[in-house]
Rosetta silent file (secondary structure, phi, psi, omega in degrees, C-alpha in Angstrom):
SEQUENCE: XXXXXXXXXXXXXXXXXXXXXXXXXXXXXXXXXXXXXXXXXXXXXXXXXXXXXXXXXXXXXXXXXXXXXXXXXXXXXXXXXXXXXXXXXXXXXXXXXXXXXXXXXXXXXXXXXXXXXXXXXXXXXXXXXXXXXXXXXXXXXXXXXXXXXXXXXXXXXXXXXXXXXXXXXXXXXXXXXXXXXXXXXXXXXXXXXXXXXXXXXXXXXXXXXXXXXXXXXXXXXXXXXXXXXXXXXXXXXXXXXXXXXXXXXXXXXXXXX
SCORE:     score description
SCORE:     0.000 S_00000001
   1 L     0.000  132.877 -177.371    0.000    0.000    0.000 S_00000001
   2 L   -71.002  144.468  176.571    1.389    3.423   -0.973 S_00000001
   3 L   -66.601  149.274 -175.222    2.265    5.901    1.751 S_00000001
   4 E  -115.236  137.213  179.643   -0.186    8.753    2.097 S_00000001
   5 L   -82.091 -174.654 -175.180    0.673   12.446    2.505 S_00000001
   6 L   -64.104  -29.252 -177.080   -0.878   15.060    4.759 S_00000001
   7 L  -100.915   17.369  175.355   -3.693   15.844    2.309 S_00000001
   8 L    86.024   -3.185 -179.763   -4.597   12.212    1.664 S_00000001
   9 L   -87.689  152.578 -179.862   -2.744   11.907   -1.656 S_00000001
  10 E   -68.534  142.185  178.567   -0.240    9.131   -2.306 S_00000001
  11 L   -78.730  158.607  173.229    3.404   10.043   -1.805 S_00000001
  12 L   -66.790  170.062  178.812    6.018    9.774   -4.526 S_00000001
  13 L   -61.084  140.024 -178.646    8.382    6.784   -4.534 S_00000001
  14 L   -55.209  140.870  177.484   10.780    6.852   -1.536 S_00000001
  15 L  -154.486  168.605 -179.138   14.092    8.625   -2.084 S_00000001
  16 L   -73.411   -7.213 -176.025   16.751   10.302    0.102 S_00000001
  17 E  -107.163  126.752  178.745   15.375   13.761   -0.755 S_00000001
  18 E   -99.316  128.040  176.571   12.430   15.307    1.059 S_00000001
  19 E   -96.261  125.651 -177.797   10.403   17.949   -0.774 S_00000001
  20 E  -116.310  130.054  175.391    8.911   20.564    1.567 S_00000001
  21 E  -132.807  177.615 -176.718    6.218   23.052    0.546 S_00000001
  22 L    68.278   30.190  176.468    3.821   25.520    2.185 S_00000001
  23 L   -80.735  153.104  179.446    6.694   27.307    3.909 S_00000001
  24 L   -67.549  116.708 -174.151    6.235   30.883    5.105 S_00000001
  25 L   -75.955  -16.166 -178.334    7.440   33.053    2.192 S_00000001
  26 L   -80.766   -7.567 -179.218    8.028   36.127    4.337 S_00000001
  27 L   -85.323  139.030  178.229   10.945   34.528    6.203 S_00000001
  28 L   -62.833  145.838 -175.055   14.479   35.233    4.966 S_00000001
  29 H   -57.215  -45.425 -179.041   16.118   32.284    3.192 S_00000001
  30 H   -61.215  -40.805  178.858   19.045   32.008    5.624 S_00000001
  31 H   -67.315  -39.859  179.210   16.683   31.972    8.591 S_00000001
  32 H   -65.456  -43.761 -179.263   14.435   29.394    6.909 S_00000001
  33 H   -64.323  -38.216  178.292   17.361   27.115    6.047 S_00000001
  34 H   -64.821  -41.609  179.166   18.673   27.299    9.593 S_00000001
  35 H   -66.141  -43.654  179.270   15.256   26.361   10.993 S_00000001
  36 H   -63.734  -41.305  179.357   14.828   23.479    8.532 S_00000001
  37 H   -62.282  -41.406 -179.381   18.302   22.176    9.270 S_00000001
  38 H   -64.357  -39.751 -178.865   17.626   22.198   12.997 S_00000001
  39 H   -72.110  -51.168 -170.182   14.382   20.259   12.570 S_00000001
  40 H   -81.528  -19.701  178.378   15.443   17.687    9.978 S_00000001
  41 H   -66.074  -14.479  176.465   18.944   16.977   11.272 S_00000001
  42 H   -67.989  -17.474 -171.700   17.237   15.012   14.064 S_00000001
  43 H  -108.520   -1.964  178.030   16.386   12.302   11.542 S_00000001
  44 L   158.778  179.453 -178.914   19.707   11.748    9.795 S_00000001
  45 L   -79.842  120.558  179.740   22.746   13.257    8.148 S_00000001
  46 E   -90.262  123.724  179.749   21.806   16.091    5.767 S_00000001
  47 E  -100.318  -13.116  175.491   24.166   16.356    2.769 S_00000001
  48 E  -163.957  149.178  177.642   22.372   19.272    1.100 S_00000001
  49 E  -141.333  116.900 -174.920   19.545   21.723    1.785 S_00000001
  50 E  -116.487  124.118  173.512   18.146   23.792   -1.069 S_00000001
  51 L  -141.064  126.216 -172.812   15.760   26.736   -0.668 S_00000001
  52 L  -109.431  159.974 -176.394   15.534   29.358   -3.418 S_00000001
  53 L   -98.779  -13.254 -177.547   14.525   33.007   -3.504 S_00000001
  54 L   -65.850  151.884 -170.289   12.962   33.208   -6.971 S_00000001
  55 H   -55.431  -44.076 -175.896    9.226   33.868   -7.002 S_00000001
  56 H   -67.263  -31.279 -175.676    8.158   30.525   -8.463 S_00000001
  57 H   -97.461   -0.445 -178.991   10.186   28.458   -5.968 S_00000001
  58 L   -63.994  147.788 -179.505    9.405   30.486   -2.852 S_00000001
  59 L    82.190    9.308 -178.686    7.766   28.544   -0.046 S_00000001
  60 L  -132.715  156.384  177.437    9.556   25.342   -1.057 S_00000001
  61 E  -156.406  161.681  176.356   12.719   23.518   -0.060 S_00000001
  62 E  -127.233  126.841  177.939   14.564   20.233   -0.609 S_00000001
  63 E  -109.199  116.564 -176.876   16.261   18.346    2.233 S_00000001
  64 E  -103.655  115.276  179.159   18.779   15.778    0.971 S_00000001
  65 E   -94.146  167.464  176.801   19.638   12.996    3.412 S_00000001
  66 L   -66.767  -30.558 -175.709   22.410   10.442    3.319 S_00000001
  67 L  -148.666  163.589 -177.893   19.891    7.623    2.917 S_00000001
  68 H   -67.899  -34.395 -178.358   16.236    6.913    2.165 S_00000001
  69 H   -60.030  -38.794  178.505   15.502    5.621    5.682 S_00000001
  70 H   -65.027  -40.681  178.327   16.241    9.044    7.175 S_00000001
  71 H   -64.030  -39.979  179.099   13.897   10.686    4.676 S_00000001
  72 H   -62.074  -44.504  178.776   11.168    8.174    5.531 S_00000001
  73 H   -63.584  -42.015 -178.356   11.458    8.919    9.258 S_00000001
  74 H   -63.154  -45.522 -179.303   11.420   12.657    8.635 S_00000001
  75 H   -64.267  -41.684 -178.698    8.295   12.544    6.474 S_00000001
  76 H   -63.449  -39.909 -172.829    6.483   10.303    8.921 S_00000001
  77 H   -96.130  -24.130 -175.447    7.214   12.472   11.959 S_00000001
  78 H  -101.170  -12.664 -179.648    7.389   16.015   10.553 S_00000001
  79 L   -50.793  121.144  178.575    4.413   15.868    8.168 S_00000001
  80 L    84.090   -2.501  179.954    2.098   18.760    9.084 S_00000001
  81 L   -64.653  133.852 -177.739    4.492   20.194   11.687 S_00000001
  82 E   -81.839  126.086  175.822    4.003   23.953   11.967 S_00000001
  83 E  -124.759  121.278 -174.541    7.011   26.112   11.127 S_00000001
  84 L    53.502   43.421  173.327    6.532   29.876   11.455 S_00000001
  85 L    68.544   19.896  174.428    2.810   29.209   11.994 S_00000001
  86 E  -130.740  132.554  179.957    2.331   27.256    8.737 S_00000001
  87 E   -71.495  128.367  178.278    2.040   23.443    8.511 S_00000001
  88 L   -75.876  137.250  176.553    4.777   21.908    6.375 S_00000001
  89 E  -109.874  121.556 -171.758    3.623   19.553    3.608 S_00000001
  90 E  -115.092  148.731  174.389    6.186   16.847    2.840 S_00000001
  91 E  -156.078  169.176  172.411    6.766   14.380    0.041 S_00000001
  92 E   -80.341  143.098  176.017    9.662   12.566   -1.585 S_00000001
  93 L   -64.774  146.042 -177.828   11.320   14.481   -4.424 S_00000001
  94 L   -73.738  -27.203 -178.505   10.416   13.117   -7.856 S_00000001
  95 L  -126.553  160.934  178.022   14.006   13.121   -9.094 S_00000001
  96 L   -69.208  143.854  178.604   17.430   12.480   -7.593 S_00000001
  97 L   -80.961  160.830  175.885   19.242   15.517   -6.265 S_00000001
  98 H   -59.181  -39.622 -177.908   22.652   16.631   -7.506 S_00000001
  99 H   -63.907  -38.761  179.284   24.085   15.865   -4.064 S_00000001
 100 H   -67.281  -43.871  179.347   22.784   12.279   -4.178 S_00000001
 101 H   -64.008  -41.129  179.112   24.171   11.687   -7.675 S_00000001
 102 H   -62.841  -36.338 -178.312   27.520   13.196   -6.648 S_00000001
 103 H   -73.719  -38.755 -172.322   27.645   10.889   -3.606 S_00000001
 104 H   -97.253  -21.041 -173.766   26.645    7.704   -5.430 S_00000001
 105 L  -120.010 -166.976 -179.861   28.053    8.198   -8.943 S_00000001
 106 L   -93.745  171.957  178.328   31.001    9.503  -10.924 S_00000001
 107 H   -64.505  -33.517  178.085   31.705   13.079  -12.025 S_00000001
 108 H   -66.476  -40.837  178.471   30.565   12.137  -15.548 S_00000001
 109 H   -65.024  -36.212  178.284   27.258   10.834  -14.206 S_00000001
 110 H   -65.069  -44.932  179.470   26.800   14.067  -12.252 S_00000001
 111 H   -62.897  -41.136  178.715   27.385   16.211  -15.352 S_00000001
 112 H   -64.114  -41.645  178.553   24.951   14.062  -17.352 S_00000001
 113 H   -61.925  -43.367 -179.789   22.363   14.349  -14.565 S_00000001
 114 H   -63.568  -40.919  179.709   22.738   18.154  -14.476 S_00000001
 115 H   -64.469  -42.893  179.082   22.291   18.405  -18.245 S_00000001
 116 H   -64.385  -41.698  179.959   19.132   16.284  -18.165 S_00000001
 117 H   -62.959  -43.979  179.869   17.747   18.300  -15.255 S_00000001
 118 H   -64.164  -42.289  179.635   18.465   21.581  -17.002 S_00000001
 119 H   -62.592  -42.718  179.538   16.919   20.369  -20.257 S_00000001
 120 H   -64.198  -40.801  178.142   13.773   19.242  -18.447 S_00000001
 121 H   -61.105  -44.821 -177.458   13.546   22.577  -16.643 S_00000001
 122 H   -71.683  -32.353  175.376   13.850   24.518  -19.879 S_00000001
 123 H   -64.352  -40.874  178.487   11.307   22.288  -21.640 S_00000001
 124 H   -64.683  -42.604  178.381    8.825   23.004  -18.850 S_00000001
 125 H   -61.443  -41.248  179.746    9.512   26.747  -19.089 S_00000001
 126 H   -65.192  -41.400  179.343    8.981   26.619  -22.846 S_00000001
 127 H   -64.480  -41.384  178.582    5.717   24.700  -22.421 S_00000001
 128 H   -64.227  -42.299  179.297    4.485   27.189  -19.823 S_00000001
 129 H   -63.844  -41.224  179.360    5.404   30.124  -22.056 S_00000001
 130 H   -63.690  -38.696  179.094    3.625   28.507  -25.005 S_00000001
 131 H   -65.574  -40.023  177.188    0.506   27.970  -22.892 S_00000001
 132 H   -62.413  -42.633  179.585    0.542   31.619  -21.834 S_00000001
 133 H   -62.877  -38.745  178.093    0.830   32.668  -25.475 S_00000001
 134 H   -62.302  -42.444  179.999   -2.149   30.473  -26.386 S_00000001
 135 H   -64.931  -40.599  178.322   -4.248   32.097  -23.668 S_00000001
 136 H   -63.503  -40.378 -179.957   -3.231   35.567  -24.842 S_00000001
 137 H   -64.612  -42.784  179.169   -4.107   34.622  -28.402 S_00000001
 138 H   -64.430  -41.104  179.866   -7.533   33.309  -27.375 S_00000001
 139 H   -63.465  -41.190  179.752   -8.194   36.453  -25.315 S_00000001
 140 H   -65.895  -37.775  179.869   -7.187   38.678  -28.221 S_00000001
 141 H   -64.761  -39.558  179.385   -9.422   36.739  -30.595 S_00000001
 142 H   -68.369  -38.258 -176.264  -12.409   37.178  -28.272 S_00000001
 143 H   -77.626  -21.854 -176.543  -11.675   40.874  -27.796 S_00000001
 144 L   -66.607  130.469  179.845  -11.188   41.609  -31.510 S_00000001
 145 L   -69.861  139.624  179.214  -14.259   43.361  -33.023 S_00000001
 146 L  -103.459   96.095 -177.093  -16.031   41.455  -35.779 S_00000001
 147 L   -85.690  -17.488 -179.580  -17.059   44.076  -38.341 S_00000001
 148 L    82.569  -14.659 -178.561  -17.798   41.559  -41.040 S_00000001
 149 L  -120.932    6.383 -177.097  -15.956   43.709  -43.572 S_00000001
 150 L   -65.537  135.608  177.779  -12.448   43.539  -42.219 S_00000001
 151 L   -78.716  148.462  176.549   -9.851   42.709  -44.839 S_00000001
 152 L   -58.065  140.317  179.891   -7.488   39.783  -44.189 S_00000001
 153 L   -84.560  126.424  178.943   -4.318   40.958  -42.528 S_00000001
 154 L   -76.516  134.304 -178.890   -1.226   40.345  -44.601 S_00000001
 155 L   -61.336  133.971  179.121    1.540   38.643  -42.680 S_00000001
 156 L   -75.340  148.582  177.733    4.326   41.047  -41.834 S_00000001
 157 L  -117.822  150.491  176.014    7.807   40.311  -43.082 S_00000001
 158 L    96.681  146.594 -178.838   11.136   41.121  -41.547 S_00000001
 159 L   -64.820  138.301  174.199   12.516   41.016  -38.032 S_00000001
 160 L    89.823  -11.331  179.378   10.851   43.328  -35.559 S_00000001
 161 L   -83.413  143.066 -177.537    7.649   43.874  -37.575 S_00000001
 162 L  -119.218  143.958  177.234    4.386   43.142  -35.843 S_00000001
 163 L   -71.774  145.749  177.003    1.054   42.154  -37.290 S_00000001
 164 L   -83.394   -1.712  178.559   -1.801   44.636  -36.852 S_00000001
 165 L   -82.491  115.723 -177.468   -4.104   41.695  -36.181 S_00000001
 166 L   -65.415  -18.404 -178.955   -4.740   41.520  -32.395 S_00000001
 167 L   -91.985    0.317 -178.926   -5.494   37.811  -32.680 S_00000001
 168 L   -63.421  147.041 -177.589   -2.161   36.980  -34.306 S_00000001
 169 L   -65.042  129.689  177.991   -0.075   34.425  -32.419 S_00000001
 170 L   -75.919  152.927 -177.947    2.386   35.997  -30.001 S_00000001
 171 L   -87.869  135.721  177.114    6.018   34.917  -30.172 S_00000001
 172 L   -65.727  129.883  179.281    7.486   32.828  -27.371 S_00000001
 173 L   -56.518  147.013 -177.231   10.216   34.862  -25.586 S_00000001
 174 H   -55.750  -37.387 -176.113   13.769   33.805  -26.415 S_00000001
 175 H   -64.141  -18.506 -175.439   14.486   32.867  -22.793 S_00000001
 176 H  -111.459   11.859  177.422   11.791   30.153  -22.922 S_00000001
 177 L   -65.979  142.617 -179.851   12.622   28.510  -26.233 S_00000001
 178 L   -69.414  153.371 -179.102   13.010   24.710  -25.923 S_00000001
 179 L   -60.168  141.438  167.157   16.518   23.210  -26.121 S_00000001
 180 L  -150.073 -179.320 -169.588   18.010   22.316  -29.487 S_00000001
 181 L   -84.844    1.065  179.947   21.543   21.826  -30.768 S_00000001
 182 E  -118.224  129.384  178.596   22.060   25.393  -32.078 S_00000001
 183 E  -101.744  143.886  174.351   22.700   28.416  -29.852 S_00000001
 184 E  -107.638  116.970 -174.857   22.005   32.034  -30.818 S_00000001
 185 E  -107.172  130.522 -176.011   24.655   34.285  -29.263 S_00000001
 186 E  -130.000  168.717  177.151   24.062   38.032  -28.928 S_00000001
 187 L    64.015   39.304  179.643   25.654   41.202  -27.551 S_00000001
 188 L   -86.820  145.958  172.486   29.150   40.282  -28.717 S_00000001
 189 L   -60.836  148.749 -175.878   31.946   42.866  -28.991 S_00000001
 190 L   -60.365  -27.776 -175.881   32.568   43.893  -32.611 S_00000001
 191 L   -87.771    4.933  179.097   36.076   42.412  -32.601 S_00000001
 192 L   -81.201  124.691 -179.247   34.943   38.889  -31.668 S_00000001
 193 L  -116.324 -171.314 -178.544   35.532   36.481  -34.552 S_00000001
 194 H   -58.042  -42.852 -178.509   35.185   32.727  -35.162 S_00000001
 195 H   -63.884  -42.270  179.963   38.450   32.003  -33.369 S_00000001
 196 H   -62.023  -44.291 -178.128   37.452   34.028  -30.281 S_00000001
 197 H   -73.328  -34.184  177.249   34.085   32.291  -30.012 S_00000001
 198 H   -63.071  -35.583  179.139   35.536   28.847  -30.701 S_00000001
 199 H   -65.331  -24.056  178.505   37.869   29.330  -27.729 S_00000001
 200 H   -88.665  -50.940 -171.944   34.752   29.821  -25.559 S_00000001
 201 H   -91.860  -15.870 -176.482   32.290   27.321  -27.002 S_00000001
 202 L   -71.767  -10.532 -177.604   34.691   24.717  -28.404 S_00000001
 203 L   -83.100   -6.701 -176.030   35.393   23.234  -24.994 S_00000001
 204 L   -98.717  150.628 -173.094   31.927   21.700  -24.671 S_00000001
 205 L   -51.992  130.148  173.437   30.926   18.217  -25.797 S_00000001
 206 L    77.123   18.823  179.911   30.034   17.775  -29.454 S_00000001
 207 E   -58.551  134.051 -179.291   31.082   21.249  -30.618 S_00000001
 208 E  -112.579  -55.867 -178.889   30.676   21.519  -34.392 S_00000001
 209 E  -167.327  163.350  171.092   31.137   25.126  -35.549 S_00000001
 210 E  -110.897  133.894  178.209   30.657   28.861  -35.043 S_00000001
 211 E  -122.951  120.980  174.346   28.801   30.773  -37.773 S_00000001
 212 E   -87.133  162.179 -179.751   28.936   34.547  -38.044 S_00000001
 213 L  -103.995  115.314 -178.378   26.267   36.506  -39.907 S_00000001
 214 L   -54.899  131.373  177.579   27.649   38.383  -42.953 S_00000001
 215 L    81.280   -0.552  179.675   27.127   42.112  -42.623 S_00000001
 216 L  -125.332  135.650  174.743   26.069   41.866  -38.983 S_00000001
 217 L  -111.162  159.277  175.472   28.211   42.317  -35.903 S_00000001
 218 L    88.313   -4.087  179.531   27.448   41.329  -32.326 S_00000001
 219 L  -135.918  158.110  177.907   25.676   38.047  -33.102 S_00000001
 220 E  -163.063  163.877  174.238   26.622   34.459  -34.022 S_00000001
 221 E  -117.356  138.233  178.775   25.287   30.914  -34.134 S_00000001
 222 E  -122.896  123.914 -176.101   27.040   28.016  -32.413 S_00000001
 223 E  -111.017  140.693  175.565   26.163   24.462  -33.434 S_00000001
 224 E  -120.298  164.608 -178.842   26.688   21.205  -31.531 S_00000001
 225 L   -71.245  -26.453 -178.595   26.202   17.613  -32.600 S_00000001
 226 L  -149.738  167.122 -179.776   23.427   17.095  -30.057 S_00000001
 227 H   -57.896  -36.893 -174.200   21.264   18.978  -27.552 S_00000001
 228 H   -55.970  -43.795  179.702   23.411   17.835  -24.623 S_00000001
 229 H   -66.366  -41.658  179.527   26.396   19.891  -25.733 S_00000001
 230 H   -65.145  -39.658  179.108   24.300   22.982  -26.409 S_00000001
 231 H   -62.537  -46.272 -179.724   22.594   22.688  -23.016 S_00000001
 232 H   -62.730  -43.708 -179.267   25.932   22.420  -21.222 S_00000001
 233 H   -65.911  -43.801 -179.820   27.404   25.360  -23.154 S_00000001
 234 H   -62.004  -43.090 -178.811   24.367   27.595  -22.602 S_00000001
 235 H   -60.051  -36.077 -172.877   24.339   26.862  -18.887 S_00000001
 236 H   -96.731  -12.321 -176.556   27.994   27.858  -18.510 S_00000001
 237 H  -114.442  -21.645 -179.322   28.271   30.799  -20.898 S_00000001
 238 L   -60.114  127.731 -179.833   24.991   32.716  -20.649 S_00000001
 239 L    86.046    4.935  179.961   25.673   35.996  -18.867 S_00000001
 240 L   -68.638  134.536  176.609   29.448   35.724  -19.290 S_00000001
 241 E   -84.761  126.543 -175.932   31.233   39.087  -19.276 S_00000001
 242 L  -101.651  152.994  178.696   33.467   39.453  -22.328 S_00000001
 243 L   -74.516  148.446  179.893   36.656   41.446  -22.723 S_00000001
 244 L    89.892  161.225  178.460   36.527   44.624  -24.779 S_00000001
 245 L    48.981   43.495  176.596   33.760   47.146  -25.342 S_00000001
 246 L    59.393   34.846  173.924   33.568   47.926  -21.638 S_00000001
 247 L    67.172   65.051  178.001   32.827   44.345  -20.667 S_00000001
 248 L   -67.492  147.831  177.150   29.722   43.343  -22.602 S_00000001
 249 E   -98.082  118.723 -175.779   27.524   40.624  -21.089 S_00000001
 250 L   -74.443  133.109  176.025   26.968   37.827  -23.606 S_00000001
 251 E  -103.104  127.672 -177.878   23.391   36.644  -24.150 S_00000001
 252 E  -128.062  120.346  177.220   22.995   32.980  -25.114 S_00000001
 253 E  -132.954  172.138  174.641   19.657   31.403  -26.058 S_00000001
 254 E   -79.274  147.714  177.378   18.523   28.487  -28.206 S_00000001
 255 L   -63.222  139.023  176.432   17.943   29.168  -31.901 S_00000001
 256 L   -72.719  129.463 -176.944   14.297   29.719  -32.727 S_00000001
 257 L   -87.602    0.000    0.000   13.047   26.780  -34.791 S_00000001
């Protein structure tokens, strides 16, 4: 029989990582982590404790134990325990934590795990962004006046042009594009060439080539043999400060398909 959580729903499969939600969002992260550590350290050795400040992840934390038995004891005894006047809701994490993979596997397995986790995160972000765009499109279609004599809107051509049709599909923001094997690099100093960019991106798995755009400066495309290499490169280079031109910050996103 599956274990049951505080709200009567079945828990995820047992793992060494405890997922905590319904935490008081007004408490500072350092104070929250200290309180969680004090409570959960009673049930076993904690090898990692993750609580983030970004809006979407607020009110949540992950407690990574040395073993599954410690996590089981913690969930059984702490489920519903009030912390800062709010009952904690506990479950097992759906996926293995980085700390667990690092403890049980090799450095290569850890890197592979991080790439898969990052890819899954970005796929979810892309799906959420696409869903938002669909809702906006439906809302615009409902709001658009039906005069019965409106002429069809001709599709606009060229970058930066927008359709005058309010029901036209909105474009998914670059930051939420799903992973693929080609990166679009922007905000490059004018003196950066293929050799300069290869020295940055060529160190990642499956690097294939750098392509500059004739007649355009400040942008380039970087291609890898597979998504894994592009994911790893994007994770490590996005936001990198480059030499020259007063230290430009490089923007790296996936190519729009």
